[in-house]
C-alpha positions as CSV (number, residue, x, y, z in Angstrom):
1,M,42.1,13.9,-19.1
2,R,39.4,12.5,-17.3
3,R,39.8,9.6,-15.2
4,R,37.8,6.5,-16.2
5,N,34.7,6.2,-13.5
6,V,36.0,2.8,-12.1
7,Y,32.9,2.7,-9.6
8,D,30.8,0.7,-12.0
9,T,27.5,-1.9,-10.3
10,D,29.8,-5.2,-10.7
11,A,32.8,-3.2,-8.3
12,L,29.9,-1.9,-6.1
13,R,28.7,-5.3,-5.9
14,L,31.9,-6.8,-5.2
15,L,32.6,-4.2,-2.4
16,D,29.2,-5.0,-1.0
17,A,29.5,-8.7,-1.0
18,V,33.2,-8.5,0.4
19,A,31.8,-6.1,3.2
20,A,29.2,-8.7,4.0
21,T,31.3,-12.3,4.0
22,G,34.4,-10.4,5.7
23,S,36.3,-12.6,3.4
24,F,38.0,-12.5,-0.4
25,T,37.7,-15.8,-0.8
26,A,33.9,-16.1,0.5
27,A,32.8,-13.2,-1.6
28,A,34.6,-14.8,-4.8
29,A,32.5,-17.6,-4.1
30,R,29.3,-15.9,-3.8
31,L,29.7,-14.0,-7.2
32,N,31.5,-16.9,-8.6
33,Y,34.8,-15.2,-9.4
34,T,38.4,-16.1,-8.8
35,Q,39.8,-15.1,-5.0
36,S,42.7,-13.3,-7.2
37,A,40.3,-11.5,-9.3
38,V,38.4,-10.6,-6.3
39,S,41.8,-8.7,-5.0
40,R,42.5,-7.1,-8.3
41,R,39.1,-5.4,-8.5
42,I,39.3,-4.5,-4.4
43,A,42.9,-3.2,-5.1
44,A,41.5,-1.2,-8.1
45,L,39.0,0.4,-6.3
46,E,41.5,1.4,-3.5
47,A,43.6,3.1,-6.4
48,R,40.4,4.9,-7.3
49,A,39.0,5.8,-3.6
50,G,42.8,7.1,-2.8
51,G,43.6,4.5,0.0
52,P,42.5,1.4,1.5
53,L,38.8,0.0,1.7
54,F,39.3,-2.7,3.7
55,D,41.7,-3.7,6.6
56,R,43.8,-7.1,6.2
57,L,43.7,-9.1,9.5
58,A,45.0,-12.3,10.3
59,R,41.3,-14.0,9.4
60,G,39.3,-12.2,6.8
61,V,38.8,-8.4,6.2
62,R,37.5,-5.3,7.7
63,L,35.6,-2.1,6.2
64,T,38.1,1.0,7.1
65,P,36.5,4.2,8.0
66,A,36.7,4.8,4.1
67,G,35.2,1.5,3.2
68,Q,32.7,2.4,5.2
69,A,31.6,5.4,3.8
70,L,31.6,4.2,0.1
71,H,30.2,0.9,1.4
72,H,27.2,3.0,2.4
73,H,26.9,4.7,-1.0
74,A,27.2,1.6,-2.9
75,R,23.9,0.1,-0.9
76,V,22.2,2.9,-2.1
77,V,23.1,2.5,-5.9
78,L,22.6,-1.2,-5.6
79,N,19.1,-0.7,-4.1
80,R,17.5,1.9,-6.4
81,L,19.4,-0.3,-9.2
82,A,16.9,-2.9,-7.9
83,R,14.0,-0.7,-7.4
84,A,14.2,0.4,-11.0
85,E,14.3,-3.5,-11.9
86,E,10.8,-4.0,-10.1
87,E,9.5,-0.9,-11.5
88,L,10.2,-2.2,-14.9
89,A,9.1,-5.2,-14.6
90,G,5.6,-3.4,-12.9
91,I,5.5,-1.4,-15.8
92,H,5.4,-4.6,-18.7
93,G,4.3,-7.1,-16.8
94,G,1.4,-5.8,-14.3
95,H,1.7,-6.1,-10.6
96,R,4.7,-8.2,-10.4
97,G,8.1,-8.3,-8.0
98,T,8.8,-8.1,-4.4
99,L,7.3,-5.0,-2.5
100,R,9.4,-4.3,0.6
101,V,7.0,-2.9,3.3
102,G,7.9,-1.0,6.1
103,A,5.9,-0.9,9.5
104,F,5.9,0.5,13.1
105,A,5.4,-2.0,15.8
106,T,1.6,-1.5,16.6
107,A,1.0,-1.1,13.2
108,N,1.7,-4.9,12.6
109,V,-0.9,-5.9,15.3
110,A,-3.9,-5.6,13.0
111,L,-3.9,-2.8,10.4
112,V,-0.5,-3.9,8.4
113,P,-1.5,-7.7,8.4
114,G,-5.2,-7.3,7.1
115,A,-4.1,-5.2,4.3
116,L,-1.0,-7.2,3.8
117,R,-3.8,-9.8,3.5
118,A,-6.3,-8.2,1.2
119,F,-2.8,-7.4,-1.0
120,A,-1.6,-11.2,-1.2
121,D,-5.4,-12.3,-2.3
122,R,-5.6,-9.6,-5.2
123,F,-2.0,-9.8,-6.5
124,P,-0.4,-13.2,-5.9
125,D,2.4,-12.7,-8.0
126,V,3.9,-10.1,-5.7
127,A,6.5,-11.4,-3.1
128,L,5.8,-9.2,-0.1
129,T,8.6,-8.8,2.5
130,P,7.9,-7.0,5.9
131,V,10.0,-4.9,7.9
132,E,9.4,-3.3,11.5
133,G,11.3,-0.7,12.6
134,P,11.1,2.8,14.2
135,S,9.2,5.4,12.3
136,G,11.7,7.4,11.9
137,G,14.3,4.5,10.5
138,L,11.9,3.6,8.5
139,L,11.9,7.1,6.5
140,R,15.4,6.7,5.8
141,R,15.6,2.8,5.2
142,M,13.2,4.5,2.2
143,R,15.2,7.4,1.0
144,E,18.0,5.1,0.8
145,G,15.9,2.9,-1.2
146,E,15.5,-0.3,0.9
147,L,11.6,-0.3,1.3
148,D,9.1,0.2,-1.3
149,V,6.3,1.3,1.0
150,A,5.9,2.0,4.6
151,V,3.4,3.0,7.3
152,V,4.8,5.5,10.0
153,S,3.8,7.2,12.8
154,D,4.6,10.4,14.5
155,Y,4.5,9.2,18.2
156,P,6.6,9.8,20.1
157,A,7.9,12.7,18.9
158,G,6.9,13.8,15.7
159,L,8.3,12.7,11.8
160,P,11.5,14.6,10.2
161,Y,10.4,16.2,7.2
162,D,11.7,14.6,3.9
163,E,11.2,16.3,0.6
164,D,11.9,12.9,-0.8
165,V,8.9,10.9,0.7
166,E,5.3,11.2,-0.1
167,L,3.2,11.1,3.3
168,A,-0.3,10.5,3.7
169,E,-2.4,10.7,6.4
170,L,-4.0,7.4,7.3
171,V,-5.6,7.7,10.5
172,E,-5.6,9.9,13.6
173,E,-6.2,8.0,17.0
174,E,-6.1,8.2,20.3
175,L,-3.6,7.4,23.0
176,L,-5.1,5.5,26.1
177,V,-3.7,5.2,29.0
178,A,-3.0,1.4,30.2
179,L,-3.5,0.8,33.9
180,P,-2.7,-2.5,36.1
181,R,-5.9,-4.3,36.6
182,G,-5.9,-3.2,40.3
183,H,-5.2,0.2,39.9
184,R,-7.6,2.9,42.1
185,L,-8.7,3.9,38.6
186,A,-9.0,0.6,36.7
187,G,-12.6,-0.1,37.9
188,G,-16.0,0.0,35.8
189,T,-17.3,-1.2,32.8
190,G,-14.5,-0.5,30.8
191,G,-16.3,3.3,29.3
192,E,-14.9,5.4,32.1
193,V,-12.7,8.9,31.1
194,V,-9.6,9.4,33.5
195,D,-8.4,12.7,34.1
196,L,-5.1,12.9,33.4
197,R,-4.3,15.0,36.5
198,E,-5.4,12.3,38.3
199,L,-2.1,10.5,37.2
200,R,0.2,13.0,37.9
201,E,1.9,11.0,40.8
202,E,1.9,7.9,38.6
203,T,5.6,6.6,37.5
204,W,5.6,6.7,33.3
205,I,6.8,3.5,31.0
206,E,8.2,5.4,27.8
207,A,11.4,5.3,26.0
208,P,11.7,9.3,24.7
209,S,14.2,10.2,22.4
210,P,16.9,11.9,23.5
211,G,16.6,15.4,24.0
212,G,13.2,15.4,22.6
213,T,9.8,16.2,23.9
214,T,7.2,13.7,23.9
215,M,3.8,13.9,23.6
216,L,2.8,12.6,27.0
217,A,5.3,15.2,28.1
218,Q,3.2,18.4,26.3
219,A,-0.1,16.7,27.1
220,C,0.8,16.9,30.8
221,A,2.1,20.1,30.5
222,R,-1.6,21.6,29.4
223,A,-3.0,19.7,32.1
224,G,-0.5,21.8,34.4
225,F,2.4,19.4,35.6
226,A,5.0,17.4,34.2
227,P,5.7,13.6,34.7
228,R,6.7,12.4,38.2
229,A,9.2,9.7,36.9
230,T,9.4,7.9,33.7
231,V,11.1,4.1,33.4
232,R,12.5,3.9,30.1
233,I,11.6,0.6,28.3
234,A,10.9,0.9,24.7
235,E,9.6,-2.8,23.6
236,W,5.7,-2.6,24.2
237,T,5.9,-6.4,25.9
238,G,8.2,-5.0,28.1
239,K,6.4,-1.9,28.7
240,F,2.9,-4.3,29.3
241,G,4.8,-6.4,32.0
242,Y,6.0,-3.5,34.2
243,V,2.4,-2.0,34.1
244,A,1.2,-5.5,34.9
245,A,3.3,-5.7,37.7
246,G,2.6,-2.5,39.2
247,L,5.6,-0.2,38.8
248,G,3.6,2.3,36.4
249,V,1.7,3.5,34.0
250,T,2.1,3.6,29.8
251,L,0.2,5.5,26.7
252,V,-1.0,2.5,23.9
253,P,-1.9,3.6,20.7
254,A,-5.7,2.7,20.1
255,L,-4.3,0.6,17.2
256,A,-2.4,-1.7,19.6
257,A,-5.6,-2.5,21.9
258,P,-6.0,-6.0,20.4
259,A,-2.5,-6.6,22.1
260,V,-3.0,-5.6,25.3
261,P,-2.8,-8.4,27.9
262,A,-6.2,-9.6,30.2
263,G,-4.0,-8.5,33.2
264,L,-4.1,-4.3,31.7
265,V,-7.1,-2.2,31.3
266,L,-7.2,0.6,29.0
267,R,-8.8,3.8,30.1
268,S,-9.4,7.2,27.6
269,L,-7.8,10.7,29.3
270,G,-10.9,12.1,27.2
271,G,-10.1,15.6,25.9
272,S,-6.7,15.6,27.7
273,A,-5.6,12.5,25.7
274,P,-2.5,12.8,23.3
275,R,-3.1,11.9,19.5
276,R,-1.0,10.7,17.0
277,T,-1.1,10.5,13.4
278,V,-0.6,7.2,11.3
279,S,0.4,7.5,7.8
280,T,1.7,5.9,4.6
281,A,5.5,6.6,3.3
282,L,6.3,6.2,-0.3
283,P,9.5,7.3,-2.1
284,R,8.5,10.2,-4.8
285,T,8.6,7.4,-7.9
286,P,6.4,4.5,-6.3
287,L,6.2,1.1,-7.5
288,P,2.3,0.4,-9.0
289,A,2.0,-2.0,-6.2
290,A,2.8,0.2,-3.5
291,R,0.0,2.8,-4.6
292,A,-2.4,-0.5,-4.4
293,L,-1.1,-1.4,-1.1
294,V,-1.7,2.4,0.0
295,R,-5.3,2.1,-1.2
296,L,-5.9,-1.5,0.9
297,L,-4.2,0.3,3.7
298,A,-6.7,3.2,3.6
299,E,-9.6,0.7,3.7
300,A,-8.1,-1.0,6.6
301,A,-7.9,2.0,8.7
302,G,-11.4,3.4,7.4
303,Q,-12.8,0.3,9.0
């Protein structure tokens, strides 16, 4: 005889609420249950799972390794159900609901905000929820049902292939080199091209992925040398600060140029410049509003 599957959506929502609040009592208040009902439902889940999902602590509860595994899958299911509800609302009522939009940091300088402004003007009944993060993380969140559309980049070390995500190229852009204003190569009117080989003795400010080959390393290899040294700084504000202090140089995507502070100078590396591809990402069954935003992003990139 087959056992009844007790992983129903209410049970998964309860598991998520207890995990989020760290307390049976707080989860009961959030979902309008009694504390005893929460305890019974969690006990039923644990019986179905074959062991404890929560460690009972002196104050509150904490997910066990088994609980963490089930909670991960519960979040995927709940996010996909939420997307289904929004998609149905879009089909029956036009562009309404919520659109969750992911983007990497430098896309949020000008490209994405401009497209979101145009989208909000055309579709005022769609609530926009922006999310910032590295491209690989955005693709993972999309695969798990947490994002409806994203702007991603293959910089610094490429994008993983994902059959559940539809990628479309927006623009290919040059990576410029940022120099402190007093640097020997920073003079002139701004149109000068710097030969990458002239930077062979520089310290580079970047944050490569562990074990990955970066576009900087590839460009330097093509120029016949390896970067002398690197300082691992991930955030753009930190990179700009280190360059302004004369502690090194860094690569800056052209999309980020409007955010470069006055103490830095941007120069092209000409034919030796690394280039990156900026793309939109959609799940295989995108919301109509997500398609509309992709069109506006393409218009903004073309400008």
